[in-house]
C-alpha positions in Angstrom: -9.9 2.6 -11.4 -13.2 4.2 -12.5 -14.6 3.5 -9.0 -11.7 5.3 -7.3 -11.8 8.2 -9.8 -15.6 8.6 -9.3 -15.4 8.7 -5.5 -12.3 11.0 -5.5 -14.4 13.6 -7.3 -17.9 12.8 -6.0 -17.2 12.5 -2.3 -19.1 10.6 0.3 -22.8 9.6 0.0 -24.3 8.8 3.4 -26.7 6.0 4.1 -29.8 7.8 5.4 -31.6 4.9 7.0 -31.3 4.1 10.7 -31.7 1.0 12.9 -31.0 -2.6 11.9 -30.8 -1.9 8.2 -28.0 0.6 8.7 -26.0 -2.0 10.7 -26.6 -4.5 7.9 -25.5 -1.9 5.3 -22.4 -1.0 7.2 -21.4 -4.7 7.8 -21.8 -5.4 4.1 -19.9 -2.3 3.1 -17.1 -3.0 5.6 -16.7 -6.6 4.5 -16.9 -5.7 0.8 -14.3 -3.0 1.1 -11.8 -5.1 3.1 -12.2 -8.1 0.8 -12.1 -5.9 -2.4 -8.5 -5.0 -1.3 -7.5 -8.5 -0.2 -8.8 -10.2 -3.3 -6.5 -8.3 -5.7 -3.3 -10.3 -4.9 -5.4 -13.5 -4.9 -6.7 -12.8 -8.4 -3.2 -11.8 -9.7 -1.6 -15.0 -8.3 -4.4 -17.2 -9.6 -4.1 -15.8 -13.1 -0.3 -15.9 -13.0 -0.3 -19.6 -12.0 -2.8 -20.5 -14.8 -0.9 -18.5 -17.3 2.4 -20.3 -16.4 0.7 -23.6 -16.6 1.0 -24.4 -12.9 -2.4 -25.8 -12.6 -2.1 -27.8 -9.4 -0.9 -24.6 -7.6 -3.6 -22.6 -9.5 -6.4 -24.9 -8.3 -5.2 -24.5 -4.6 -5.6 -20.8 -4.6 -8.5 -20.6 -7.1 -10.6 -22.5 -4.5 -10.4 -19.4 -2.3 -10.2 -16.7 -5.0 -13.5 -17.6 -6.8 -15.8 -17.5 -3.8 -14.2 -14.4 -2.4 -14.5 -12.7 -5.8 -18.1 -13.7 -6.1 -18.8 -12.3 -2.6 -17.1 -9.0 -3.4 -19.0 -8.8 -6.7 -22.4 -9.5 -5.2 -22.0 -7.3 -2.1 -20.9 -4.5 -4.3 -24.2 -4.6 -6.2 -26.2 -5.1 -2.9 -24.4 -2.1 -1.3 -25.1 0.1 -4.4 -28.8 -1.0 -4.4 -29.2 -0.3 -0.7 -27.6 3.1 -1.0 -29.1 4.4 -4.2 -32.3 2.5 -4.8 -33.8 0.9 -1.6 -33.9 4.2 0.4 -35.0 6.2 -2.6 -38.0 3.8 -3.1 -39.0 4.0 0.6 -38.6 7.8 0.7 -40.7 8.2 -2.4 -43.8 6.7 -0.8 
């Protein structure tokens, strides 16, 4: 919710680099954004099944949920780093 609130008030920050690094950034951002939406029902279902003690069904979906959640978490940090730190370091030289 904090992410949505921030971007609703802050607006868009454009990635200033060009070339292959821009394509990499956009690919990471696109996959991160899509999977961040897709992962929500996976997480809720995984937690619900564990909470209800349905551990066999929980394990079946958790095999997908955990790696997807890790990917979304890591790509979020990488996208942030590329947008706010990588270019700032290069431009500061």
